[in-house]
KOLVEX-962427 format. One record per residue (C-alpha): y, z, x. Coordinates in steps of 0.1 Angstrom, whole numbers, padded with zeros to 4 digits, always signed. Layout:
N
YZX
...
END
This chain:
382
+0537-0096-0039
+0529-0061-0053
+0522-0078-0088
+0499-0103-0071
+0481-0075-0053
+0474-0057-0085
+0463-0088-0104
+0439-0099-0076
+0425-0063-0072
+0415-0064-0109
+0397-0098-0104
+0378-0085-0073
+0368-0054-0093
+0351-0077-0119
+0336-0102-0095
+0338-0101-0057
+0353-0131-0039
+0358-0130-0001
+0389-0151+0000
+0405-0131-0029
+0395-0098-0010
+0412-0111+0021
+0444-0119+0003
+0443-0084-0013
+0440-0070+0023
+0470-0090+0034
+0491-0079+0005
+0481-0041+0006
+0505-0034+0036
+0535-0045+0017
+0523-0029-0016
+0516+0005-0002
+0551+0004+0017
+0568-0006-0016
+0550+0022-0036
+0562+0048-0010
+0597+0035-0012
+0598+0034-0050
+0583+0070-0053
+0610+0082-0028
+0637+0063-0047
+0627+0080-0079
+0628+0114-0061
+0664+0106-0051
+0674+0098-0087
+0658+0130-0101
+0674+0151-0075
+0708+0135-0082
+0702+0142-0119
+0695+0178-0112
+0726+0182-0092
+0749+0167-0117
+0733+0185-0147
+0758+0212-0158
+0730+0233-0170
+0713+0236-0137
+0711+0270-0120
+0734+0274-0090
+0705+0284-0067
+0683+0254-0079
+0713+0232-0073
+0716+0243-0038
+0680+0237-0032
+0683+0202-0047
+0711+0194-0025
+0691+0203+0006
+0662+0183-0006
+0685+0154-0013
+0696+0151+0023
+0659+0151+0036
+0648+0126+0009
+0676+0102+0017
+0665+0104+0053
+0629+0095+0042
+0642+0066+0021
+0661+0050+0050
+0628+0053+0071
+0608+0038+0043
+0632+0010+0039
+0627+0001+0075
+0590+0004+0070
+0590-0019+0040
+0612-0044+0059
+0587-0045+0088
+0558-0048+0064
+0573-0080+0050
+0574-0096+0085
+0544-0121+0089
+0514-0107+0107
+0506-0120+0142
+0479-0147+0138
+0457-0127+0163
+0464-0094+0147
+0429-0088+0132
+0410-0100+0161
+0391-0082+0188
+0406-0083+0223
+0402-0084+0261
+0424-0062+0283
+0428-0075+0318
+0439-0049+0344
+0452-0059+0379
+0469-0039+0406
+0503-0053+0417
+0528-0039+0442
+0516-0007+0459
+0485-0015+0480
+0457+0010+0477
+0477+0033+0454
+0481+0005+0430
+0443-0001+0429
+0437+0036+0423
+0462+0036+0394
+0445+0005+0379
+0413+0025+0379
+0432+0054+0362
+0444+0029+0335
+0409+0014+0330
+0396+0050+0324
+0425+0058+0302
+0419+0028+0278
+0381+0033+0278
+0387+0071+0267
+0413+0059+0241
+0389+0034+0226
+0360+0058+0225
+0381+0084+0209
+0392+0059+0182
+0356+0049+0178
+0362+0013+0190
+0333-0005+0207
+0343-0009+0244
+0326-0023+0274
+0335-0034+0309
+0332-0072+0309
+0344-0076+0345
+0348-0051+0374
+0356-0066+0408
+0369-0049+0438
+0387-0062+0469
+0354-0068+0488
+0338-0086+0459
+0316-0059+0447
+0314-0051+0410
+0295-0017+0406
+0324-0001+0388
+0320+0031+0408
+0357+0034+0416
+0351+0040+0453
+0363+0006+0466
+0399-0007+0457
+0399-0025+0424
+0412-0060+0424
+0405-0069+0387
+0389-0053+0356
+0384-0067+0321
+0376-0046+0292
+0362-0060+0260
+0370-0042+0227
+0350-0057+0199
+0364-0041+0168
+0384-0062+0144
+0421-0055+0148
+0419-0043+0183
+0444-0069+0194
+0469-0058+0168
+0464-0021+0180
+0466-0028+0218
+0487-0060+0222
+0519-0038+0229
+0501-0024+0260
+0507-0058+0278
+0532-0057+0307
+0537-0040+0340
+0528-0002+0341
+0546+0017+0368
+0533+0049+0385
+0555+0074+0406
+0535+0100+0425
+0525+0112+0459
+0494+0093+0471
+0464+0112+0483
+0469+0093+0517
+0506+0104+0520
+0509+0129+0548
+0545+0137+0543
+0544+0143+0506
+0567+0114+0497
+0566+0099+0462
+0556+0062+0461
+0561+0037+0434
+0532+0013+0424
+0526-0011+0397
+0497-0024+0377
+0498-0054+0353
+0480-0053+0320
+0473-0085+0300
+0459-0083+0264
+0442-0114+0251
+0428-0122+0216
+0389-0124+0219
+0365-0146+0199
+0331-0129+0200
+0301-0151+0207
+0274-0125+0199
+0267-0131+0163
+0291-0104+0150
+0309-0105+0115
+0328-0136+0109
+0305-0159+0130
+0308-0188+0106
+0346-0188+0111
+0342-0185+0149
+0320-0214+0151
+0344-0235+0131
+0371-0223+0155
+0352-0235+0185
+0346-0270+0172
+0380-0277+0155
+0405-0295+0177
+0433-0280+0158
+0420-0244+0165
+0437-0223+0192
+0401-0216+0205
+0390-0252+0208
+0384-0262+0244
+0373-0297+0252
+0342-0293+0275
+0351-0325+0294
+0384-0308+0305
+0364-0280+0322
+0348-0281+0356
+0320-0256+0363
+0310-0244+0396
+0281-0220+0404
+0278-0200+0435
+0264-0170+0451
+0280-0137+0441
+0301-0119+0468
+0296-0084+0480
+0267-0059+0478
+0249-0060+0444
+0213-0054+0448
+0182-0076+0454
+0191-0106+0430
+0229-0109+0431
+0233-0124+0466
+0200-0144+0466
+0207-0167+0435
+0235-0188+0423
+0244-0166+0395
+0284-0166+0398
+0302-0189+0375
+0338-0204+0380
+0354-0224+0353
+0384-0245+0358
+0404-0260+0329
+0417-0291+0347
+0448-0299+0323
+0463-0264+0328
+0446-0254+0362
+0435-0222+0345
+0407-0206+0365
+0383-0179+0355
+0352-0165+0374
+0325-0142+0365
+0297-0126+0386
+0291-0091+0371
+0258-0101+0356
+0228-0112+0377
+0221-0138+0351
+0239-0172+0355
+0237-0178+0317
+0254-0144+0309
+0281-0151+0335
+0287-0185+0321
+0290-0172+0285
+0315-0144+0295
+0335-0169+0316
+0338-0193+0286
+0348-0164+0263
+0375-0154+0288
+0388-0190+0293
+0391-0196+0255
+0411-0164+0251
+0435-0173+0279
+0440-0208+0266
+0445-0196+0230
+0472-0171+0242
+0488-0198+0262
+0489-0222+0232
+0503-0195+0211
+0531-0187+0236
+0540-0224+0239
+0545-0226+0201
+0566-0195+0201
+0588-0207+0231
+0616-0222+0207
+0616-0191+0186
+0618-0170+0219
+0650-0189+0229
+0666-0179+0199
+0654-0143+0201
+0666-0139+0237
+0700-0151+0227
+0702-0124+0200
+0682-0094+0209
+0670-0099+0245
+0636-0107+0259
+0607-0093+0237
+0579-0112+0249
+0547-0091+0257
+0538-0107+0289
+0523-0094+0322
+0556-0098+0340
+0578-0072+0321
+0580-0036+0332
+0570-0017+0300
+0561+0019+0311
+0565+0045+0339
+0543+0073+0346
+0558+0101+0366
+0533+0127+0380
+0559+0152+0394
+0577+0154+0361
+0546+0150+0340
+0566+0124+0322
+0557+0091+0304
+0586+0068+0295
+0582+0036+0275
+0610+0013+0283
+0609-0007+0251
+0608+0021+0224
+0629+0044+0246
+0603+0073+0240
+0597+0099+0266
+0570+0125+0265
+0560+0152+0289
+0523+0153+0283
+0510+0130+0310
+0476+0145+0313
+0469+0138+0276
+0481+0103+0278
+0459+0096+0309
+0429+0112+0290
+0435+0086+0261
+0446+0115+0238
+0468+0119+0208
+0499+0115+0230
+0489+0080+0240
+0487+0073+0203
+0523+0085+0200
+0534+0062+0227
+0515+0031+0213
+0528+0037+0178
+0564+0040+0189
+0561+0007+0206
+0544-0009+0176
+0574+0003+0155
+0598-0012+0181
+0580-0044+0181
+0581-0046+0144
+0618-0042+0144
+0622-0069+0171
+0602-0093+0151
+0622-0086+0120
+0654-0092+0140
+0640-0124+0153
+0632-0136+0119
+0668-0128+0109
+0681-0147+0140
+0660-0178+0130
+0673-0176+0095
+0710-0175+0108
+0702-0204+0132
+0688-0225+0103
+0718-0217+0081
+0741-0225+0109
+0726-0260+0113
+0728-0266+0076
+0764-0258+0075
+0775-0281+0104
END
């Protein structure tokens, strides 16, 4: 793979070809990991040679022995990194994404924490220079002003950058908060939950890759293809206070995918056309995710039997935020940090948590590939 990377890099240097450039990009992750591993392996050999050379000064030999211990540790880490780099990329890895945030158990406190997570992810995306916008913000009484004053019932963030799905897909699951609510008179700690769902997004606004996007929309084999005859469209008045136009025109749009009974609704814009466009984008994303999960179900059965459940769904408890201890614990990677404020501000500590989960997820996917291979080998030997 490294040799192919070098050969294709030379070809693109002479004459640019988008398909070759894409392949070079796919191979670069493995090539870079391999180079780091080889450089460190060479360092180990050099240090060994220095230690066993009878002409080496005693003090220098001692320093080399100390360096060897550290370099061997680095080599183990890079071996793991190389193995993870060799696992196939998730098919939605390079896509933009939608993040759906909904309060769960915990009543009003869950709705407040849902708003906290919404602000956290917006701040994180802004710090990472990712284009983020609120696609949908709906409160319990049907308003969608995004002021945060009324209890939040659902919010959807759209992150438009390529690769956003790969960066944030590990955030999917149940986020649990432990703190004393502002309405708690006796100072008791309450536990509430918010569910986060991360969906791949197919932009419809003419961004880069538009030709591929249009092909995906019309190809029945594509995850993003939805037969229009399978979708029922309802238009209605928007609910809640929203100004002069919202309640006086049929601007809200609800789409129902009849075969799967998947329903999405959009009313944030005063334009029925814009609400319809956003609703279709969300419906395609949800159905694409469902198709992908259906294809992975057989693999998931093998994975569960070997390494436990590793599916990134809305139903799994993934992280706890404890205000009293200023602690954030991720239940997948096992990482615990005590910089809660920085995490909630979307700072570097949130990066630390996300990266720990990405590493854990890579290890799980590698183990699942090994499990699949062992399963196939077992079938052949029977």
